C-alpha positions as CSV (number, residue, x, y, z in Angstrom):
1,M,0.0,0.1,0.0
2,P,1.6,3.5,-0.9
3,I,2.5,5.6,2.0
4,K,-0.1,8.3,1.1
5,T,-2.9,5.8,1.2
6,K,-1.7,4.4,4.5
7,I,-1.5,8.0,6.0
8,L,-5.1,8.6,4.8
9,S,-6.4,5.3,6.2
10,F,-4.8,6.1,9.6
11,I,-6.2,9.4,9.7
12,T,-9.5,8.1,8.8
13,F,-9.5,5.4,11.6
14,I,-8.3,7.9,14.1
15,S,-11.3,10.3,13.2
16,V,-13.8,7.4,13.3
17,A,-12.4,6.2,16.7
18,F,-12.8,9.7,18.0
19,F,-16.3,10.3,17.1
20,L,-17.3,6.8,18.3
21,S,-15.7,7.4,21.5
22,I,-17.8,10.7,21.8
23,G,-20.9,9.0,20.8
24,F,-20.1,6.1,23.3
25,A,-19.5,8.6,26.1
26,G,-22.7,10.2,25.6
27,I,-24.5,6.8,25.8
28,I,-22.7,6.1,29.0
29,Y,-23.8,9.4,30.3
30,A,-27.5,8.8,29.5
31,E,-27.5,5.4,30.8
32,S,-25.6,6.5,34.0
33,G,-28.9,8.2,35.1
34,K,-27.6,11.4,36.4
35,L,-29.5,14.5,36.4
36,T,-28.4,18.0,37.4
37,I,-30.8,20.9,38.3
38,K,-29.6,24.5,38.9
39,G,-31.1,27.9,39.5
40,S,-33.8,29.6,41.4
41,T,-33.9,29.7,45.2
42,T,-37.7,30.2,44.9
43,V,-38.2,26.9,42.7
44,L,-35.5,25.2,44.9
45,P,-37.9,23.6,47.5
46,I,-40.0,22.2,44.7
47,A,-37.0,20.8,43.0
48,Q,-35.6,19.4,46.1
49,L,-38.7,17.6,47.4
50,T,-39.8,16.2,43.9
51,A,-36.4,15.1,43.3
52,E,-36.2,13.2,46.5
53,V,-39.3,11.5,46.1
54,F,-38.6,10.7,42.3
55,M,-35.3,9.1,43.4
56,E,-36.9,7.0,45.8
57,Q,-39.4,5.6,43.3
58,N,-36.3,5.5,40.7
59,P,-33.3,4.5,42.5
60,D,-31.4,4.1,39.3
61,I,-31.5,7.7,38.7
62,D,-29.5,10.2,40.7
63,I,-30.5,14.0,40.7
64,S,-28.2,16.7,42.0
65,V,-30.1,20.1,43.0
66,Q,-28.4,23.4,43.5
67,G,-29.8,26.8,44.0
68,G,-27.8,30.1,43.1
69,G,-30.6,32.0,41.5
70,S,-32.6,32.0,38.2
71,G,-29.7,33.8,36.4
72,V,-27.1,31.2,37.6
73,G,-29.5,28.3,36.3
74,I,-30.0,29.8,32.9
75,T,-26.5,30.6,32.4
76,S,-25.5,26.9,33.4
77,L,-28.2,25.6,30.9
78,I,-26.4,27.8,28.2
79,E,-23.0,26.7,29.2
80,G,-24.1,23.0,29.4
81,T,-23.5,22.4,33.1
82,T,-27.1,21.6,34.1
83,D,-29.9,19.6,32.5
84,I,-32.6,21.7,34.0
85,A,-32.6,25.5,34.7
86,D,-34.9,26.3,37.7
87,S,-36.2,30.2,37.0
88,S,-38.8,32.2,38.9
89,R,-38.8,34.6,35.9
90,E,-39.1,34.3,32.1
91,I,-35.9,33.8,30.3
92,K,-34.6,37.1,28.5
93,D,-34.2,37.5,24.8
94,K,-30.5,38.2,25.2
95,E,-30.4,34.9,27.1
96,I,-32.2,33.1,24.2
97,K,-29.8,34.7,21.7
98,R,-26.8,33.5,23.8
99,A,-28.2,30.0,24.1
100,K,-28.8,29.7,20.3
101,D,-25.4,30.8,19.7
102,A,-24.1,27.9,21.8
103,G,-26.2,25.4,20.3
104,I,-28.9,25.4,23.0
105,E,-32.6,25.6,22.4
106,P,-34.3,26.7,25.6
107,F,-37.7,25.0,26.3
108,E,-40.1,26.4,28.7
109,N,-41.8,24.2,31.3
110,I,-44.1,26.0,33.6
111,V,-44.4,23.8,36.8
112,A,-46.1,26.1,39.4
113,K,-47.5,29.4,40.0
114,D,-46.3,31.8,42.7
115,G,-47.3,35.0,44.3
116,I,-44.5,37.4,45.4
117,A,-45.6,38.3,49.1
118,V,-44.9,41.8,50.5
119,V,-43.9,41.4,54.2
120,V,-43.2,43.8,57.0
121,H,-42.0,43.4,60.6
122,P,-44.7,42.1,62.9
123,S,-44.8,45.1,65.1
124,N,-45.9,47.3,61.9
125,I,-49.4,48.4,62.3
126,K,-49.9,48.5,58.5
127,N,-51.8,45.8,57.0
128,Y,-52.1,46.9,53.5
129,L,-50.1,48.8,50.7
130,T,-50.9,49.8,47.1
131,T,-48.5,48.8,44.3
132,E,-47.8,52.8,44.0
133,Q,-46.8,52.9,47.7
134,I,-44.5,49.9,47.3
135,K,-42.9,51.5,44.2
136,A,-42.5,54.8,46.2
137,I,-40.8,52.9,49.0
138,Y,-38.5,50.8,46.9
139,T,-37.5,53.6,44.7
140,G,-36.7,56.0,47.7
141,R,-39.7,58.6,47.4
142,I,-41.0,57.3,50.9
143,S,-38.6,56.5,53.7
144,N,-40.8,56.7,56.9
145,W,-43.8,54.6,57.9
146,S,-45.6,57.8,59.2
147,E,-45.9,59.1,55.4
148,L,-48.2,56.1,55.0
149,G,-50.3,56.3,58.1
150,G,-48.0,53.9,60.1
151,Q,-45.5,54.6,63.1
152,D,-43.0,57.2,62.9
153,T,-40.3,54.6,62.0
154,K,-37.6,54.7,59.3
155,I,-38.4,52.1,56.5
156,V,-35.6,49.6,56.2
157,V,-35.9,48.2,52.6
158,I,-34.9,44.5,52.1
159,S,-34.3,43.5,48.5
160,R,-32.9,40.5,46.5
161,D,-29.7,40.6,44.4
162,T,-29.9,41.3,40.9
163,S,-29.3,37.6,39.7
164,S,-32.6,36.7,41.6
165,G,-35.6,35.8,39.4
166,T,-37.6,37.1,42.2
167,Y,-36.0,40.5,42.2
168,E,-36.5,40.8,38.3
169,A,-40.3,39.6,38.6
170,F,-40.8,42.2,41.5
171,E,-39.0,44.9,39.6
172,K,-41.3,44.3,36.6
173,L,-44.5,43.7,38.5
174,A,-44.3,46.3,41.4
175,L,-41.6,49.0,40.1
176,D,-42.3,49.4,36.5
177,K,-38.6,48.4,35.9
178,E,-37.5,51.3,38.0
179,K,-34.3,50.5,40.2
180,V,-34.4,49.6,43.8
181,R,-33.0,52.7,46.0
182,P,-29.2,52.5,46.7
183,D,-29.6,51.9,50.6
184,A,-31.6,48.8,50.2
185,L,-30.2,45.8,52.1
186,I,-29.5,43.1,49.7
187,T,-29.9,39.4,50.4
188,A,-29.3,36.2,48.6
189,S,-32.4,34.3,49.3
190,N,-36.1,34.0,50.2
191,Q,-35.0,32.7,53.6
192,A,-32.6,35.6,54.2
193,V,-35.4,38.1,53.3
194,N,-37.7,36.2,55.9
195,L,-35.0,36.3,58.6
196,T,-34.0,39.9,58.0
197,V,-37.5,41.3,57.9
198,A,-38.3,39.3,61.3
199,Q,-35.3,40.6,63.0
200,T,-35.7,44.4,61.9
201,P,-38.3,46.7,63.2
202,G,-39.3,48.9,60.2
203,A,-38.2,46.7,57.7
204,I,-40.1,45.5,54.4
205,G,-39.3,42.7,52.2
206,Y,-40.7,40.5,49.5
207,L,-40.6,36.7,49.0
208,G,-42.2,33.7,47.4
209,L,-45.6,32.5,48.8
210,G,-44.0,29.3,49.7
211,Y,-41.6,30.9,51.9
212,L,-44.1,33.0,54.2
213,T,-43.8,32.1,57.7
214,K,-45.4,33.5,60.9
215,K,-42.2,35.4,61.8
216,V,-43.2,38.0,59.3
217,K,-46.3,39.9,58.5
218,P,-47.6,39.8,55.0
219,V,-49.7,43.0,53.7
220,S,-52.4,43.0,51.1
221,V,-51.6,44.7,47.9
222,D,-54.0,46.9,46.3
223,G,-56.6,45.3,48.7
224,I,-55.9,41.7,47.7
225,K,-54.2,39.1,50.2
226,C,-51.2,36.9,48.7
227,S,-52.9,33.4,48.7
228,K,-53.3,30.3,46.7
229,Q,-56.9,31.3,45.8
230,T,-55.9,34.8,44.6
231,V,-52.7,33.7,42.7
232,I,-55.0,31.1,41.0
233,S,-57.7,33.4,40.1
234,G,-55.0,36.0,39.0
235,Q,-56.4,38.6,41.2
236,Y,-53.2,39.1,43.2
237,P,-51.2,41.8,41.3
238,L,-47.8,40.2,42.1
239,S,-48.5,36.8,40.6
240,R,-46.1,34.9,38.3
241,P,-45.4,31.4,37.0
242,L,-42.4,29.4,37.9
243,Y,-40.2,27.5,35.2
244,M,-37.8,24.6,34.7
245,Y,-36.1,25.3,31.4
246,T,-34.5,22.6,29.4
247,N,-32.4,22.2,26.2
248,S,-35.2,21.5,23.6
249,R,-38.2,19.6,24.5
250,P,-37.6,17.3,27.4
251,S,-36.7,13.6,26.5
252,G,-35.1,10.7,28.4
253,I,-34.7,11.0,32.1
254,V,-35.3,14.6,31.8
255,K,-38.9,14.1,30.4
256,Q,-39.4,11.4,33.0
257,Y,-38.6,13.8,35.9
258,I,-40.5,17.0,34.2
259,D,-43.6,14.7,33.6
260,Y,-43.4,13.6,37.2
261,V,-43.3,17.1,38.5
262,L,-46.4,17.9,36.2
263,G,-48.2,14.8,37.2
264,P,-50.6,14.4,40.0
265,E,-48.3,13.4,42.5
266,G,-45.6,16.0,41.6
267,Q,-48.2,18.9,41.7
268,K,-49.5,17.7,45.2
269,L,-45.8,18.1,46.5
270,V,-45.8,21.7,44.8
271,E,-48.7,22.3,46.9
272,E,-47.4,21.0,50.1
273,Q,-44.4,23.3,49.6
274,G,-46.8,26.3,49.7
275,F,-46.9,27.1,46.0
276,V,-49.8,26.8,43.5
277,G,-50.1,23.8,41.3
278,I,-51.1,24.3,37.7
279,R,-53.0,20.9,37.3
């Protein structure tokens, strides 16, 4: 065999072996039954509980669940480091473009509904606020509860970091996309908001319905209380869907898990976590 032919044959052999190894590795990964979920701290308890029960019923499947925020989850999906991105806000146009540039096709799976509850310290005499008043507080135009008929107490504004889907949903629904005042205390999670408001007289914060505890006092917004009923009906003005984004329409074990979350048992677990099921 001529030397040139031998070289071409060798290159062909190496190329085929390389692509076969990639394909084989992909099969091994798929069959290994590993699933990664990252993102929203709001969706986190839904993902944790459903994953735990799902794994009990499917011991051959291993699911890793992490928080970090909606932005982290979506970035991880784009970078190929997660199978499912939990998000408490809709994916942005610029994120869709980045995803497509990276060969990722984000697919929207709405798994629950949520209300963003506005909460104050239990000692606060205020029981209700309008969206305009909330906007005025968070943008810095109102700084004392006495301006709203409350005690003569400085308002301590608690907000979420900008990578949070809850922050972005609140900014859109309550603030008309105006920025939060610069002296606001920034927290990293719903639990942190709950704890900070509970320990700080004069504080106001916002968190997902599923994170409401008796340590804080929820106020009605525009005369509507944040509850499962008002979120379902659409009456509560700070209502939103919760998402699990996947790369294209779910398939394989990703589909198996998403179908479970959207099924009767999964939706019951959603409700148990204090959120609103969509089935």
